[in-house]
C-alpha angles and dihedrals in degrees: 000000000000112000112261119179132174137203107208113189126173117232093233096119143325118331106262120222089251088061091051090054091051090050090048095055091047091049094048094051092047094049094044091054096041088247139133129280112205133189114207119182110219102203101151091123099071092174090070097043114130119200112243095017095107093051089047089057092055093043089053095049091047092051093052092043099246097134113177125229091214128025143125087278100039096039126211141185095272098058159159089087097193113080091216088063091050092055096117095061100055098068092063091052096049090048088057087059091049092050092049093049095248096111136035144190118260120193100181116140121227088253092054092048091051092049089051090054093046092049092051091047089053089053090055097257103146098195110042110200139173094238146135091300106039094042089070092072100033128089106271141118090268094057101032126070118261090247093054091048090050091048093050092051092048090049090054095242113176114259145162128211115236132196113247105227113200121242120260102347128143117236111196130182138163118243114204091225104029102035122223115002125191130198129179114222089227086072092054131082130221096260121208111256102176133021129214090247087071095253123123122228122241094267098058098036092047095054096040093048094046089052096046092044091049094235111186101185130032109200113178143133122297092247086078093056094095089056094059098082090056089049093047090052089051092052088050092047092052093046092244100122093118091061099038109135124243113258128222120177115199123222120253123268104237134208115268090262091052093241110124139333118317113252137179089257089061090054091049092047096047097037105246132112126249099190127072097227136024112281132197116187106227092207102045102021090231111153129206128189118231133221089247093057091045089059105259123148110236090226091054090051092049091049090051094047092050089063093051095097102348131076130185095223090243138084093255114116105165111075131171114220090257091052090051090052091052095045101040121114130166086215089068095056111106129224097226123087118263121229118235102233108190092186089057090051089053089050090054089051090052091053092050091055087061093047094054117087109264092231091057093050092046092055090055091045089054090054091047092052092046088055086056091051094255117134118188132159121259095255091056093046092048094051092042090052092049093050094048098040095093091051106048131088098177134023092250087062091072088068100027095050098028102044091119089072088070104037136017115263118264094199133041135210097263097183092056093044091054086057098044109029098081135158109258093037107042090063088066098059099080086065089056090050089055090048090054092050090051094055106118098197109029118206139125093276097048092043092052091048091053092049092048091048089051091049093050094047092051099037093244131145130220088258089063097046109025098064092047091051094046095048091047093053102033107015090230140067091234122092148067123316107307096228092053091047093051092048090056097048089046139234096281094052093041091053093045094051091045092051093047091049095050090056092048104042097078094057092043094054092044092059 
């Protein structure tokens, strides 16, 4: 069969970065195998539905370039692709399970369920479950007479339909990442499959939809691993074992320190986003900044996410999307959790600045500077972008780190000046200022030649002159090569900044 995978988020909030990674791995497998990547919206729990969340999911996937082949938006022959729109079909399937003895009616009230849990807790049972033992004394079609069950149904009593897990059986399945996994049914509860409001639960809808949509691989987070034995039993109960998909449960994304699962609170606490795009919760008003708005390239984020759990088996780190498709293998996904390293993500973003055509980056830099009220010609913007490209992580860094290209510095690196602005040497710099003013054709080469001649004539090294020049022009020791920077700001501005700095350095160092 052709590979068919699905990413099945619930519209209960913004799509977390872990969900984007799950979507990515599904996408990579589908594209590598010439298969189909499907988005299915699992909205059976209407009590947790958040307005705008579904659209946010699609906006996120579009931004990172994971466009589905089939979805509620893109259509497809296996639709509808929202579970709430498939509601009518689930009742027939769950009734098949009732007829075969693999599911049953349960009429217990919330109060009765709570009492059952409290009674078990009082008896020292740590994990109270509705299972093959407790169901015998609860109100369900296994403990009640057929007449009473019929009467309750005719009266319209509220009910759920539960799966009937067998007693003391081994359910074994092979996970593509974790190998063979075994569960004993005595450890499992009789999960609710269908509610009296006519909506299926995740367990029933998930299995039925995967079957009807001919899903071949289920790739999802490891938190769903305990659900698999219930799903395997459902496949067996329906007689679908021969078309059961392969399962692959991804490792957790961990906090930067490696202790525990990464959560939004960790991002808030440590100052980095965990969502791709800005999000504003329409119910609470809570706002979250996205990677896009923080200045990350979507390709850099995808490259980074690919390595949170998977490795190519080589030293290569920078992958285009097509290279990821060609290199991807479920077999190279590890079992251990992967630490979210924000500094590594920023490194990826830096590399992607270098991969983008300079002209493309320069156009965006021009827009950024214009928003700051800075107007420069295209030649200046192009050269400024080239000089700064190795030093930026985000687009805002062009302005935040390179502001001295547009105005003289107001502050100077005092600590470095105290080391370099020394009696016996500082008296020589006015002569260098005059040499600069005398340059006929000012450029990086001629400026460097004048500085080196000055150094030679005065028995000075670059360590004596370079820091003074850089602080005079930029105020800081950070930045592109000083001769290139000076050439771009021009002779007049270079001389003016140098002259202003020479008159200010004595008082600064004396402070």
